[in-house]
mmCIF file of the N, C-alpha and C atoms, coordinates in Angstrom:
data_MODEL
# 
_entry.id   MODEL 
# 
loop_
_atom_site.group_PDB 
_atom_site.id 
_atom_site.type_symbol 
_atom_site.label_atom_id 
_atom_site.label_alt_id 
_atom_site.label_comp_id 
_atom_site.label_asym_id 
_atom_site.label_entity_id 
_atom_site.label_seq_id 
_atom_site.pdbx_PDB_ins_code 
_atom_site.Cartn_x 
_atom_site.Cartn_y 
_atom_site.Cartn_z 
_atom_site.occupancy 
_atom_site.B_iso_or_equiv 
_atom_site.pdbx_formal_charge 
_atom_site.auth_seq_id 
_atom_site.auth_comp_id 
_atom_site.auth_asym_id 
_atom_site.auth_atom_id 
_atom_site.pdbx_PDB_model_num 
ATOM 1   N N  . UNK A 1 1  ? -4.618  -6.335  -7.437  1.00 0.00 ? 1  UNK A N  1 
ATOM 2   C CA . UNK A 1 1  ? -4.947  -5.032  -6.957  1.00 0.00 ? 1  UNK A CA 1 
ATOM 3   C C  . UNK A 1 1  ? -4.768  -4.003  -8.054  1.00 0.00 ? 1  UNK A C  1 
ATOM 4   N N  . UNK A 1 2  ? -5.611  -2.959  -7.827  1.00 0.00 ? 2  UNK A N  1 
ATOM 5   C CA . UNK A 1 2  ? -5.498  -1.890  -8.877  1.00 0.00 ? 2  UNK A CA 1 
ATOM 6   C C  . UNK A 1 2  ? -5.448  -0.362  -8.336  1.00 0.00 ? 2  UNK A C  1 
ATOM 7   N N  . UNK A 1 3  ? -5.279  0.493   -9.081  1.00 0.00 ? 3  UNK A N  1 
ATOM 8   C CA . UNK A 1 3  ? -5.096  1.749   -8.743  1.00 0.00 ? 3  UNK A CA 1 
ATOM 9   C C  . UNK A 1 3  ? -6.765  2.258   -8.574  1.00 0.00 ? 3  UNK A C  1 
ATOM 10  N N  . UNK A 1 4  ? -7.054  2.503   -7.510  1.00 0.00 ? 4  UNK A N  1 
ATOM 11  C CA . UNK A 1 4  ? -8.198  2.788   -7.131  1.00 0.00 ? 4  UNK A CA 1 
ATOM 12  C C  . UNK A 1 4  ? -8.861  4.247   -7.616  1.00 0.00 ? 4  UNK A C  1 
ATOM 13  N N  . UNK A 1 5  ? -8.014  5.008   -7.672  1.00 0.00 ? 5  UNK A N  1 
ATOM 14  C CA . UNK A 1 5  ? -8.314  6.646   -8.268  1.00 0.00 ? 5  UNK A CA 1 
ATOM 15  C C  . UNK A 1 5  ? -7.940  6.725   -9.625  1.00 0.00 ? 5  UNK A C  1 
ATOM 16  N N  . UNK A 1 6  ? -6.906  6.089   -10.240 1.00 0.00 ? 6  UNK A N  1 
ATOM 17  C CA . UNK A 1 6  ? -6.704  6.382   -11.532 1.00 0.00 ? 6  UNK A CA 1 
ATOM 18  C C  . UNK A 1 6  ? -6.598  4.801   -12.060 1.00 0.00 ? 6  UNK A C  1 
ATOM 19  N N  . UNK A 1 7  ? -7.847  4.130   -12.384 1.00 0.00 ? 7  UNK A N  1 
ATOM 20  C CA . UNK A 1 7  ? -7.998  3.032   -12.925 1.00 0.00 ? 7  UNK A CA 1 
ATOM 21  C C  . UNK A 1 7  ? -7.027  2.596   -14.181 1.00 0.00 ? 7  UNK A C  1 
ATOM 22  N N  . UNK A 1 8  ? -6.838  3.670   -15.068 1.00 0.00 ? 8  UNK A N  1 
ATOM 23  C CA . UNK A 1 8  ? -5.878  3.562   -16.244 1.00 0.00 ? 8  UNK A CA 1 
ATOM 24  C C  . UNK A 1 8  ? -4.404  3.527   -16.265 1.00 0.00 ? 8  UNK A C  1 
ATOM 25  N N  . UNK A 1 9  ? -4.077  3.628   -14.935 1.00 0.00 ? 9  UNK A N  1 
ATOM 26  C CA . UNK A 1 9  ? -2.571  3.725   -14.528 1.00 0.00 ? 9  UNK A CA 1 
ATOM 27  C C  . UNK A 1 9  ? -2.226  2.594   -13.657 1.00 0.00 ? 9  UNK A C  1 
ATOM 28  N N  . UNK A 1 10 ? -1.035  1.924   -13.800 1.00 0.00 ? 10 UNK A N  1 
ATOM 29  C CA . UNK A 1 10 ? -0.769  0.813   -12.944 1.00 0.00 ? 10 UNK A CA 1 
ATOM 30  C C  . UNK A 1 10 ? -0.367  1.207   -11.529 1.00 0.00 ? 10 UNK A C  1 
ATOM 31  N N  . UNK A 1 11 ? -0.097  0.204   -10.525 1.00 0.00 ? 11 UNK A N  1 
ATOM 32  C CA . UNK A 1 11 ? 0.072   0.792   -9.111  1.00 0.00 ? 11 UNK A CA 1 
ATOM 33  C C  . UNK A 1 11 ? 1.422   1.136   -9.089  1.00 0.00 ? 11 UNK A C  1 
ATOM 34  N N  . UNK A 1 12 ? 1.829   2.320   -8.250  1.00 0.00 ? 12 UNK A N  1 
ATOM 35  C CA . UNK A 1 12 ? 3.182   2.803   -8.071  1.00 0.00 ? 12 UNK A CA 1 
ATOM 36  C C  . UNK A 1 12 ? 3.871   1.690   -7.649  1.00 0.00 ? 12 UNK A C  1 
ATOM 37  N N  . UNK A 1 13 ? 5.208   1.715   -8.063  1.00 0.00 ? 13 UNK A N  1 
ATOM 38  C CA . UNK A 1 13 ? 6.029   0.678   -7.496  1.00 0.00 ? 13 UNK A CA 1 
ATOM 39  C C  . UNK A 1 13 ? 6.732   0.796   -6.187  1.00 0.00 ? 13 UNK A C  1 
ATOM 40  N N  . UNK A 1 14 ? 6.659   2.208   -5.893  1.00 0.00 ? 14 UNK A N  1 
ATOM 41  C CA . UNK A 1 14 ? 7.258   2.777   -4.672  1.00 0.00 ? 14 UNK A CA 1 
ATOM 42  C C  . UNK A 1 14 ? 6.513   4.022   -4.350  1.00 0.00 ? 14 UNK A C  1 
ATOM 43  N N  . UNK A 1 15 ? 6.764   4.483   -3.018  1.00 0.00 ? 15 UNK A N  1 
ATOM 44  C CA . UNK A 1 15 ? 5.664   5.597   -2.466  1.00 0.00 ? 15 UNK A CA 1 
ATOM 45  C C  . UNK A 1 15 ? 5.319   5.398   -1.191  1.00 0.00 ? 15 UNK A C  1 
ATOM 46  N N  . UNK A 1 16 ? 4.601   6.295   -0.721  1.00 0.00 ? 16 UNK A N  1 
ATOM 47  C CA . UNK A 1 16 ? 4.033   6.058   0.607   1.00 0.00 ? 16 UNK A CA 1 
ATOM 48  C C  . UNK A 1 16 ? 3.095   4.909   0.927   1.00 0.00 ? 16 UNK A C  1 
ATOM 49  N N  . UNK A 1 17 ? 2.979   4.549   2.214   1.00 0.00 ? 17 UNK A N  1 
ATOM 50  C CA . UNK A 1 17 ? 2.104   3.434   2.514   1.00 0.00 ? 17 UNK A CA 1 
ATOM 51  C C  . UNK A 1 17 ? 1.035   4.452   3.476   1.00 0.00 ? 17 UNK A C  1 
ATOM 52  N N  . UNK A 1 18 ? -0.210  4.047   3.121   1.00 0.00 ? 18 UNK A N  1 
ATOM 53  C CA . UNK A 1 18 ? -1.432  4.704   3.720   1.00 0.00 ? 18 UNK A CA 1 
ATOM 54  C C  . UNK A 1 18 ? -2.089  3.574   4.355   1.00 0.00 ? 18 UNK A C  1 
ATOM 55  N N  . UNK A 1 19 ? -2.481  3.907   5.654   1.00 0.00 ? 19 UNK A N  1 
ATOM 56  C CA . UNK A 1 19 ? -3.272  2.918   6.600   1.00 0.00 ? 19 UNK A CA 1 
ATOM 57  C C  . UNK A 1 19 ? -4.719  3.715   6.588   1.00 0.00 ? 19 UNK A C  1 
ATOM 58  N N  . UNK A 1 20 ? -5.798  3.225   6.344   1.00 0.00 ? 20 UNK A N  1 
ATOM 59  C CA . UNK A 1 20 ? -6.984  3.913   6.466   1.00 0.00 ? 20 UNK A CA 1 
ATOM 60  C C  . UNK A 1 20 ? -8.048  3.146   7.290   1.00 0.00 ? 20 UNK A C  1 
ATOM 61  N N  . UNK A 1 21 ? -9.077  4.016   7.912   1.00 0.00 ? 21 UNK A N  1 
ATOM 62  C CA . UNK A 1 21 ? -10.287 3.781   8.272   1.00 0.00 ? 21 UNK A CA 1 
ATOM 63  C C  . UNK A 1 21 ? -11.562 3.992   7.830   1.00 0.00 ? 21 UNK A C  1 
ATOM 64  N N  . UNK A 1 22 ? -12.440 3.511   8.139   1.00 0.00 ? 22 UNK A N  1 
ATOM 65  C CA . UNK A 1 22 ? -13.698 3.603   7.431   1.00 0.00 ? 22 UNK A CA 1 
ATOM 66  C C  . UNK A 1 22 ? -14.754 4.062   8.456   1.00 0.00 ? 22 UNK A C  1 
ATOM 67  N N  . UNK A 1 23 ? -14.470 4.816   9.486   1.00 0.00 ? 23 UNK A N  1 
ATOM 68  C CA . UNK A 1 23 ? -15.458 5.464   10.570  1.00 0.00 ? 23 UNK A CA 1 
ATOM 69  C C  . UNK A 1 23 ? -15.404 4.740   11.958  1.00 0.00 ? 23 UNK A C  1 
ATOM 70  N N  . UNK A 1 24 ? -14.857 3.651   11.959  1.00 0.00 ? 24 UNK A N  1 
ATOM 71  C CA . UNK A 1 24 ? -14.806 2.718   13.285  1.00 0.00 ? 24 UNK A CA 1 
ATOM 72  C C  . UNK A 1 24 ? -13.509 3.469   13.917  1.00 0.00 ? 24 UNK A C  1 
ATOM 73  N N  . UNK A 1 25 ? -13.623 3.018   15.380  1.00 0.00 ? 25 UNK A N  1 
ATOM 74  C CA . UNK A 1 25 ? -12.423 3.202   16.006  1.00 0.00 ? 25 UNK A CA 1 
ATOM 75  C C  . UNK A 1 25 ? -11.218 2.177   15.784  1.00 0.00 ? 25 UNK A C  1 
ATOM 76  N N  . UNK A 1 26 ? -10.070 2.732   15.433  1.00 0.00 ? 26 UNK A N  1 
ATOM 77  C CA . UNK A 1 26 ? -9.200  1.958   14.960  1.00 0.00 ? 26 UNK A CA 1 
ATOM 78  C C  . UNK A 1 26 ? -7.948  2.390   15.489  1.00 0.00 ? 26 UNK A C  1 
ATOM 79  N N  . UNK A 1 27 ? -7.149  1.521   16.182  1.00 0.00 ? 27 UNK A N  1 
ATOM 80  C CA . UNK A 1 27 ? -5.598  1.912   16.517  1.00 0.00 ? 27 UNK A CA 1 
ATOM 81  C C  . UNK A 1 27 ? -4.794  0.928   15.583  1.00 0.00 ? 27 UNK A C  1 
ATOM 82  N N  . UNK A 1 28 ? -3.368  1.768   15.535  1.00 0.00 ? 28 UNK A N  1 
ATOM 83  C CA . UNK A 1 28 ? -2.361  0.871   15.116  1.00 0.00 ? 28 UNK A CA 1 
ATOM 84  C C  . UNK A 1 28 ? -1.320  0.901   15.923  1.00 0.00 ? 28 UNK A C  1 
ATOM 85  N N  . UNK A 1 29 ? -0.631  -0.449  16.270  1.00 0.00 ? 29 UNK A N  1 
ATOM 86  C CA . UNK A 1 29 ? 0.311   -0.364  17.197  1.00 0.00 ? 29 UNK A CA 1 
ATOM 87  C C  . UNK A 1 29 ? 1.571   -1.419  16.683  1.00 0.00 ? 29 UNK A C  1 
ATOM 88  N N  . UNK A 1 30 ? 2.665   -0.968  17.068  1.00 0.00 ? 30 UNK A N  1 
ATOM 89  C CA . UNK A 1 30 ? 3.765   -1.652  16.593  1.00 0.00 ? 30 UNK A CA 1 
ATOM 90  C C  . UNK A 1 30 ? 3.728   -2.297  14.981  1.00 0.00 ? 30 UNK A C  1 
ATOM 91  N N  . UNK A 1 31 ? 3.554   -1.287  14.109  1.00 0.00 ? 31 UNK A N  1 
ATOM 92  C CA . UNK A 1 31 ? 3.477   -1.447  12.822  1.00 0.00 ? 31 UNK A CA 1 
ATOM 93  C C  . UNK A 1 31 ? 5.114   -1.472  12.088  1.00 0.00 ? 31 UNK A C  1 
ATOM 94  N N  . UNK A 1 32 ? 5.504   -2.133  11.486  1.00 0.00 ? 32 UNK A N  1 
ATOM 95  C CA . UNK A 1 32 ? 6.793   -2.360  11.120  1.00 0.00 ? 32 UNK A CA 1 
ATOM 96  C C  . UNK A 1 32 ? 6.713   -2.772  9.406   1.00 0.00 ? 32 UNK A C  1 
ATOM 97  N N  . UNK A 1 33 ? 7.671   -1.876  8.756   1.00 0.00 ? 33 UNK A N  1 
ATOM 98  C CA . UNK A 1 33 ? 7.625   -2.046  7.457   1.00 0.00 ? 33 UNK A CA 1 
ATOM 99  C C  . UNK A 1 33 ? 9.175   -2.398  6.832   1.00 0.00 ? 33 UNK A C  1 
ATOM 100 N N  . UNK A 1 34 ? 9.234   -3.720  6.127   1.00 0.00 ? 34 UNK A N  1 
ATOM 101 C CA . UNK A 1 34 ? 10.298  -4.063  5.559   1.00 0.00 ? 34 UNK A CA 1 
ATOM 102 C C  . UNK A 1 34 ? 10.333  -3.893  4.223   1.00 0.00 ? 34 UNK A C  1 
ATOM 103 N N  . UNK A 1 35 ? 11.335  -3.181  3.443   1.00 0.00 ? 35 UNK A N  1 
ATOM 104 C CA . UNK A 1 35 ? 11.724  -3.258  2.128   1.00 0.00 ? 35 UNK A CA 1 
ATOM 105 C C  . UNK A 1 35 ? 12.067  -4.490  1.703   1.00 0.00 ? 35 UNK A C  1 
ATOM 106 N N  . UNK A 1 36 ? 11.328  -4.808  0.488   1.00 0.00 ? 36 UNK A N  1 
ATOM 107 C CA . UNK A 1 36 ? 11.531  -6.149  -0.060  1.00 0.00 ? 36 UNK A CA 1 
ATOM 108 C C  . UNK A 1 36 ? 12.409  -5.787  -1.461  1.00 0.00 ? 36 UNK A C  1 
ATOM 109 N N  . UNK A 1 37 ? 13.306  -6.983  -1.681  1.00 0.00 ? 37 UNK A N  1 
ATOM 110 C CA . UNK A 1 37 ? 13.934  -6.484  -2.814  1.00 0.00 ? 37 UNK A CA 1 
ATOM 111 C C  . UNK A 1 37 ? 13.200  -6.659  -4.244  1.00 0.00 ? 37 UNK A C  1 
ATOM 112 N N  . UNK A 1 38 ? 13.454  -5.886  -5.151  1.00 0.00 ? 38 UNK A N  1 
ATOM 113 C CA . UNK A 1 38 ? 12.893  -5.795  -6.193  1.00 0.00 ? 38 UNK A CA 1 
ATOM 114 C C  . UNK A 1 38 ? 13.387  -6.706  -7.230  1.00 0.00 ? 38 UNK A C  1 
ATOM 115 N N  . UNK A 1 39 ? 12.396  -7.612  -7.915  1.00 0.00 ? 39 UNK A N  1 
ATOM 116 C CA . UNK A 1 39 ? 12.747  -8.551  -8.761  1.00 0.00 ? 39 UNK A CA 1 
ATOM 117 C C  . UNK A 1 39 ? 12.124  -8.649  -9.972  1.00 0.00 ? 39 UNK A C  1 
ATOM 118 N N  . UNK A 1 40 ? 12.264  -9.704  -10.761 1.00 0.00 ? 40 UNK A N  1 
ATOM 119 C CA . UNK A 1 40 ? 11.385  -9.865  -11.975 1.00 0.00 ? 40 UNK A CA 1 
ATOM 120 C C  . UNK A 1 40 ? 10.200  -10.881 -11.521 1.00 0.00 ? 40 UNK A C  1 
ATOM 121 N N  . UNK A 1 41 ? 9.363   -10.619 -12.086 1.00 0.00 ? 41 UNK A N  1 
ATOM 122 C CA . UNK A 1 41 ? 8.278   -11.567 -11.985 1.00 0.00 ? 41 UNK A CA 1 
ATOM 123 C C  . UNK A 1 41 ? 8.472   -12.859 -12.831 1.00 0.00 ? 41 UNK A C  1 
ATOM 124 N N  . UNK A 1 42 ? 8.184   -14.021 -12.317 1.00 0.00 ? 42 UNK A N  1 
ATOM 125 C CA . UNK A 1 42 ? 8.389   -15.358 -13.186 1.00 0.00 ? 42 UNK A CA 1 
ATOM 126 C C  . UNK A 1 42 ? 9.315   -16.144 -12.643 1.00 0.00 ? 42 UNK A C  1 
# 
């Protein structure tokens, strides 16, 4: 995954989650978000 708008910067580790649509009818229902523990890669 890459930072679409600022390609020279890494993905932000925390922040808002955005759901998007590209012009078609779209509904979101029962969306749940669970915070995952942060750990090291490897």
